[in-house]
FIVOGU-969355 format. One record per residue (C-alpha): residue in one letter; x, y, z. Coordinates in Angstrom, 3 decimals, always signed. Layout:
REM residues N
- A;X;Y;Z
...
This chain:
REM residues 256
- X;-9.479;+32.472;+9.319
- X;-12.233;+30.673;+7.372
- X;-9.556;+28.099;+6.166
- X;-8.585;+27.116;+9.204
- X;-12.400;+26.532;+10.394
- X;-12.464;+24.497;+7.127
- X;-9.277;+22.405;+8.222
- X;-10.384;+21.867;+11.574
- X;-13.981;+20.720;+10.532
- X;-12.085;+18.317;+8.211
- X;-10.210;+17.036;+10.718
- X;-13.435;+16.463;+13.011
- X;-15.352;+14.619;+10.179
- X;-11.853;+12.261;+9.829
- X;-11.915;+11.263;+13.784
- X;-15.585;+10.889;+13.553
- X;-16.293;+8.988;+10.516
- X;-13.079;+6.987;+10.335
- X;-11.739;+9.052;+7.141
- X;-14.490;+7.323;+5.023
- X;-15.717;+10.676;+3.498
- X;-12.248;+10.518;+1.516
- X;-12.229;+8.481;-1.920
- X;-10.783;+5.046;-1.450
- X;-7.633;+4.297;-2.914
- X;-7.330;+0.634;-3.492
- X;-4.622;-2.054;-3.836
- X;-5.646;-5.064;-5.919
- X;-3.581;-8.084;-4.980
- X;-4.034;-10.792;-7.466
- X;-3.441;-14.254;-5.972
- X;-1.850;-16.175;-9.274
- X;+0.546;-18.844;-7.666
- X;-2.018;-22.101;-7.366
- X;-0.713;-25.136;-9.028
- X;-3.826;-26.119;-10.863
- X;-3.783;-29.818;-9.655
- X;-7.685;-30.638;-10.215
- X;-6.981;-29.431;-14.045
- X;-6.507;-33.020;-15.594
- X;-5.175;-32.868;-19.063
- X;-3.790;-29.223;-19.079
- X;-0.323;-28.399;-19.450
- X;-0.738;-24.927;-18.181
- X;-1.672;-23.561;-14.505
- X;-5.492;-22.570;-14.288
- X;-4.353;-18.885;-14.002
- X;-2.751;-19.161;-17.431
- X;-5.496;-20.867;-19.019
- X;-7.349;-19.050;-22.109
- X;-11.161;-18.287;-21.202
- X;-12.402;-16.918;-24.447
- X;-9.212;-16.642;-25.745
- X;-7.598;-14.512;-23.104
- X;-5.615;-16.404;-19.823
- X;-7.409;-15.860;-16.844
- X;-4.809;-13.978;-15.013
- X;-5.272;-11.055;-17.700
- X;-8.786;-11.369;-17.468
- X;-8.717;-10.625;-13.535
- X;-6.280;-7.646;-13.720
- X;-8.189;-5.965;-16.821
- X;-11.102;-5.763;-14.582
- X;-9.263;-3.918;-12.029
- X;-7.511;-1.794;-14.271
- X;-10.888;-0.519;-15.553
- X;-11.847;+0.355;-11.937
- X;-11.166;+4.234;-11.303
- X;-10.928;+3.392;-7.315
- X;-8.011;+0.830;-7.770
- X;-4.780;+2.771;-8.289
- X;-2.245;-0.288;-8.252
- X;-2.147;-4.221;-8.992
- X;+0.329;-6.452;-7.278
- X;+0.175;-9.981;-8.570
- X;+1.336;-12.888;-6.300
- X;+2.837;-15.497;-8.511
- X;+4.363;-19.049;-8.953
- X;+8.511;-18.900;-8.676
- X;+8.059;-20.773;-12.304
- X;+5.932;-18.139;-13.919
- X;+7.669;-15.154;-12.929
- X;+9.253;-14.714;-16.443
- X;+5.760;-14.658;-17.746
- X;+5.282;-11.439;-16.153
- X;+8.365;-9.651;-17.395
- X;+6.332;-7.734;-20.279
- X;+2.579;-8.264;-18.674
- X;+2.147;-4.751;-18.349
- X;+3.053;-3.592;-21.888
- X;+1.604;-6.356;-23.786
- X;-2.054;-6.340;-21.905
- X;-2.074;-2.482;-21.132
- X;-2.037;-3.370;-17.300
- X;-0.555;+0.176;-16.795
- X;-1.236;+0.037;-12.972
- X;+0.608;-3.234;-12.277
- X;+3.016;-2.289;-9.563
- X;+5.104;-5.457;-8.700
- X;+4.956;-9.324;-9.627
- X;+6.252;-11.112;-6.141
- X;+6.548;-14.638;-5.522
- X;+3.621;-16.461;-3.888
- X;+3.792;-18.553;-1.171
- X;+2.825;-22.425;-0.644
- X;-0.524;-21.665;+0.645
- X;-3.052;-18.854;-0.394
- X;-2.728;-16.999;+2.845
- X;+0.861;-16.621;+2.473
- X;+0.754;-15.343;-1.114
- X;-1.819;-12.991;-0.045
- X;+0.366;-11.709;+2.943
- X;+3.321;-11.396;+0.165
- X;+1.209;-9.255;-2.204
- X;-0.069;-6.887;+1.005
- X;+3.414;-6.146;+2.313
- X;+4.128;-4.594;-1.423
- X;+0.930;-2.119;-1.221
- X;+1.304;+1.474;-0.912
- X;+1.300;+3.428;+2.272
- X;-1.336;+5.905;+0.791
- X;-3.877;+2.753;+0.331
- X;-7.034;+3.012;+1.918
- X;-8.068;-0.291;+1.088
- X;-6.666;-3.721;-0.001
- X;-8.538;-5.784;-2.641
- X;-7.767;-9.792;-2.740
- X;-9.027;-11.548;-5.224
- X;-8.333;-15.002;-6.887
- X;-7.035;-15.377;-10.381
- X;-9.109;-18.029;-11.115
- X;-11.769;-15.786;-10.503
- X;-11.432;-14.690;-14.109
- X;-14.983;-13.706;-15.041
- X;-15.296;-11.078;-12.147
- X;-16.024;-8.116;-13.840
- X;-15.342;-3.934;-12.808
- X;-19.232;-3.324;-11.430
- X;-18.865;-6.353;-9.165
- X;-15.954;-4.879;-8.110
- X;-17.041;-1.528;-7.405
- X;-19.883;-2.803;-5.724
- X;-17.661;-4.316;-2.981
- X;-15.207;-1.387;-2.713
- X;-18.376;+0.780;-2.270
- X;-19.722;-1.662;+0.883
- X;-15.981;-2.108;+2.204
- X;-16.166;+1.756;+2.255
- X;-19.322;+2.072;+4.038
- X;-18.631;-0.864;+6.488
- X;-14.698;-1.124;+6.991
- X;-14.765;-4.929;+5.178
- X;-16.716;-6.546;+2.726
- X;-16.757;-9.479;+0.263
- X;-18.430;-10.603;-3.202
- X;-20.874;-13.484;-2.424
- X;-24.264;-15.202;-3.788
- X;-27.176;-16.572;-2.008
- X;-27.087;-20.118;-1.865
- X;-29.504;-21.536;-4.687
- X;-29.331;-25.244;-3.242
- X;-29.862;-27.064;+0.305
- X;-26.381;-27.401;+2.351
- X;-25.812;-30.316;+4.321
- X;-23.223;-30.325;+7.037
- X;-21.363;-33.646;+7.984
- X;-19.987;-34.845;+11.043
- X;-18.003;-38.147;+9.871
- X;-17.875;-39.092;+6.202
- X;-21.134;-38.753;+4.818
- X;-23.495;-38.713;+7.240
- X;-25.498;-35.637;+7.364
- X;-25.506;-33.669;+10.855
- X;-27.396;-30.589;+10.000
- X;-29.167;-28.508;+7.543
- X;-28.435;-24.873;+7.944
- X;-31.781;-22.680;+6.895
- X;-31.235;-22.054;+3.043
- X;-31.743;-18.163;+3.230
- X;-28.692;-17.862;+5.709
- X;-26.268;-19.668;+3.512
- X;-24.332;-17.463;+1.107
- X;-20.920;-18.513;-1.218
- X;-18.265;-16.678;-0.662
- X;-16.580;-15.167;-3.482
- X;-13.857;-12.795;-4.488
- X;-12.919;-9.639;-4.586
- X;-12.710;-9.550;-0.598
- X;-11.881;-6.039;+0.263
- X;-10.926;-4.339;+3.239
- X;-9.805;-1.219;+4.843
- X;-5.980;-1.710;+5.033
- X;-5.625;-1.747;+8.965
- X;-8.262;-4.120;+9.397
- X;-6.435;-6.345;+6.721
- X;-3.098;-5.850;+8.696
- X;-4.736;-6.569;+12.198
- X;-6.558;-9.699;+10.823
- X;-3.583;-10.850;+9.244
- X;-0.815;-10.857;+11.689
- X;-3.369;-12.159;+14.501
- X;-3.619;-15.242;+12.117
- X;-0.007;-15.651;+12.125
- X;+0.180;-15.601;+15.525
- X;-2.428;-17.629;+16.175
- X;-1.169;-19.991;+13.906
- X;-5.008;-20.637;+12.449
- X;-5.354;-22.219;+8.853
- X;-7.940;-19.922;+6.928
- X;-9.224;-20.518;+3.470
- X;-10.074;-16.804;+2.555
- X;-9.233;-13.344;+3.934
- X;-12.865;-12.954;+5.252
- X;-12.199;-15.471;+7.798
- X;-9.438;-13.912;+9.047
- X;-11.085;-11.065;+9.578
- X;-14.416;-12.636;+11.369
- X;-11.647;-14.621;+13.450
- X;-10.085;-11.411;+14.656
- X;-13.081;-9.752;+15.564
- X;-13.978;-7.746;+12.652
- X;-17.839;-7.523;+10.762
- X;-17.891;-8.660;+7.278
- X;-20.551;-7.337;+4.700
- X;-21.664;-10.075;+2.035
- X;-22.348;-8.249;-1.317
- X;-24.497;-9.881;-3.891
- X;-22.359;-10.286;-7.189
- X;-24.525;-12.910;-8.656
- X;-23.654;-16.553;-10.333
- X;-21.420;-15.879;-12.822
- X;-18.465;-15.251;-10.677
- X;-17.467;-18.746;-10.666
- X;-13.932;-20.108;-9.548
- X;-12.164;-21.982;-12.162
- X;-11.302;-25.219;-10.520
- X;-12.045;-28.232;-12.518
- X;-11.768;-29.049;-16.244
- X;-15.835;-28.842;-16.496
- X;-15.373;-25.048;-15.138
- X;-13.542;-24.237;-18.257
- X;-17.175;-24.938;-20.568
- X;-19.460;-23.304;-17.873
- X;-17.011;-19.820;-18.047
- X;-17.160;-20.231;-22.207
- X;-21.411;-20.437;-21.466
- X;-21.059;-17.123;-19.588
- X;-19.118;-15.235;-21.726
- X;-21.431;-16.076;-24.557
- X;-24.622;-15.150;-22.309
- X;-22.815;-12.159;-21.489
- X;-22.151;-11.409;-24.959
- X;-25.789;-12.026;-26.186
- X;-27.541;-10.226;-23.219
- X;-25.264;-7.168;-23.933
- X;-26.555;-7.291;-27.925
């Protein structure tokens, strides 16, 4: 009788709380299909550029590998770089690597290709840009906790600069209040059903989006901002390589 009561109570709690009392099982999708067209003078795509002697995509995968809530990793890669991942798991110790899939022509399609390969047991999906290779396991955990509580959450940081909105060319149309402006980052983490609904709504509407949070917002979901600081930069231009190296040195010095 007691066993039946416990099972019944568990079912009621699942219904009332959206199953959020359960430990999250996160599938990470790392987007590494970019061309790095703005990285002038480099003979590698930005996901394979070495930061502190380690390729960017490896740094990302290692951060997710070390996160207990992350159960599997899927990488969406360029077709011509798929051979580079043949021994990726063994060489770099990424035992959670489940699959490497061919990415699409856009960030949106690459993320969807990765999402198609996640486990049916996944409660959440984390989408991360390989170019944000300074992400840490601690940042990932913070965003997971917020996504578990609210359904959808993204890494971000408050803007330290005044932002101008232009209406035409370089003419200023408005200046939003700085305290309300945040810079979006990744990982962006969602309950799997929220992500599925958002992704397929975007496909149906044909609306292009620059990040996954935009898809969720357009589909009517609320997204929580999680302050992960300014170190989680994106490698876009050559100068970012020098900034990233400086951040790594700063971390080493402050950890001593």
